[in-house]
N, C-alpha and C positions, 0 to 999 in steps of 0.2 A: 575044716580041720587044717590047722597049720602046723607045720613042723619046723622047728628051729634047727638050724645047722650050726649053732654056736659051739665053739670048742672051748674047753676050759684050759687055762694055762697049767702047764705042768710045773709043779713046784721044783724049785732048784734042789740039787742033791744035798746041799749042806744043811737044809732045814730038816728037822725031825718029822716024823710022820704026822703028829698032831698039828704042828705049825704049818706043815705043807698043806694039810687038809683045810685049815682055817684060811690060808692064803688063796686056796682054790675057791672057797665058798665066798669070800668077800669080794672078789672081783666079778663084776657083772659080765655077762656074755656080750661079745661084740656083735653088732649087726653085720650082716654079710657085706662084703666089699662091693661098692657100686662102680659101674663103668663111668669113666669121666666123660661128661657131656660138655659141649661148649655152652657158654652162657648165652642165652637168647636176649636180644635187646631190640627195641623198636627202631626201625630204620626210618628216617624222615623221607617223605616223598620228594623226588627231585623237583626243584622249582623250574617251572616253564616260564620262559620269558614272554612278555606280552608283545615283543617286537614281531614275532612270527605271525601272530594273529593280526596285528596291525598291518603288516605287509600284505597278508592275504586279503584283508578288507580293502586296502588301497588298490591292490592289483585288480580285484573284482570290480571295484568302482571305476577304475580307469578303463578296463575292458568294456564295461557297460556304456560309459560315455563315448568311447570310440565307436562302438556299434551304433549308438544313436546318431553320431555325426555322419557315419557312412550311410545310414538309412535316410537321414535328412538330405544329404547330397543326392542320393538316388531319386528321392521323391522330387527334388528340385529339378533335376534333369528331365524327369518324366513330365513335369508340369510345363517346362519350356517346349518339349517335343509336342505335347498336347496342344499348346497354344499355336505352334507353327502349323500343325496339321489342321486345326480349326480354321486358321487364316487361309490355308491352301484350299480347304473345302469350300469356304465362302467364295474365293476367287473362281473356283471351278463351277460353282452353282451360278454365279453371275455370267460366266462365259457360256454355260449351257443355256441360260435364259436368253442371252443375246442371240445365240445360234438358232434357238427355237423360234424366236421372233423373226429372224432372217428367213428361215424356211417357210414360215407361215406367210410372210410378205411375198416371197417368190412363188409360192404355190397358189396365190390368189388368181381367180379366173382372168382378170384383166392382164396380169403380168404374164400368165401362160399364153394368152392370145397374142400379146405383143411379141413374146419370144418365138412363138410358132410363125408369126408373120415375118419376122426377121430371118428365119430359116427358109422361107419360101413356101411355107405350108398354107393351104387354103381350107376354109371350113367346108364340110360336106353337108348336103341337105338331108340325105337319107342314109344314115349309117347302118352298117351290117355288123353283127356280133358273132364271134366264134365261141362255141361251147367246147372246152377242152376235154370234158368227160366223155362225150360220144363223138367228137370230131365233126360236128355239123355246124353249118353257117346259118344264122337266123337273120332274115331280112334280105333285101336285094341290094347287093353292093353296086354302087355307081361310081363312075370316075368323077372326081371333083374338078371343077373348072374354076380358074381364077377370075374374079370379077374384073371388069375393065379398069385399067389404071386411070386415076384422075388426071385430067388435062391440066397441064401447068400453063398459065397465061404468061406471055412474054411482055405484056404491057407493064410499065412501071406503075406502082401504086403511089398515089399522092397523099393518101391519108384521108381523102374525102370519099365517102361511100357513093357509089354510082346508083342513080335511080332508074 
């Protein structure tokens, strides 16, 4: 159900009753007054420039290349340090080998006997052993005596063997 709120025009006073009624009938009823609305229109989207995106891409590319350069420099420094440490390790291994050979040479029985003789030590015929666990001596200790010193001849040698 719809109700119309149209109002008829009132006839002017100078028209007679029949003419005024005809004037009222002939005029159509007006639609109700509308509120004035602003006209809507399509607003174009703002244009974004491609320079911002290009600058972002170039910046990211530059930062990536800089990181690769720094990483490469770091790896290069590490490689040089590794090479130096390997050279140092090789030198130390050679030095260790030389010292091991020297210890083995000096600990040979002949060298030990020569060094003991230079210190005035003499060999013992019957050694005794000490057991530190129970504090006992095993064997009969004897005093070692030096063998007689070889006699040096005062005669000159001529190179010919004597018979």
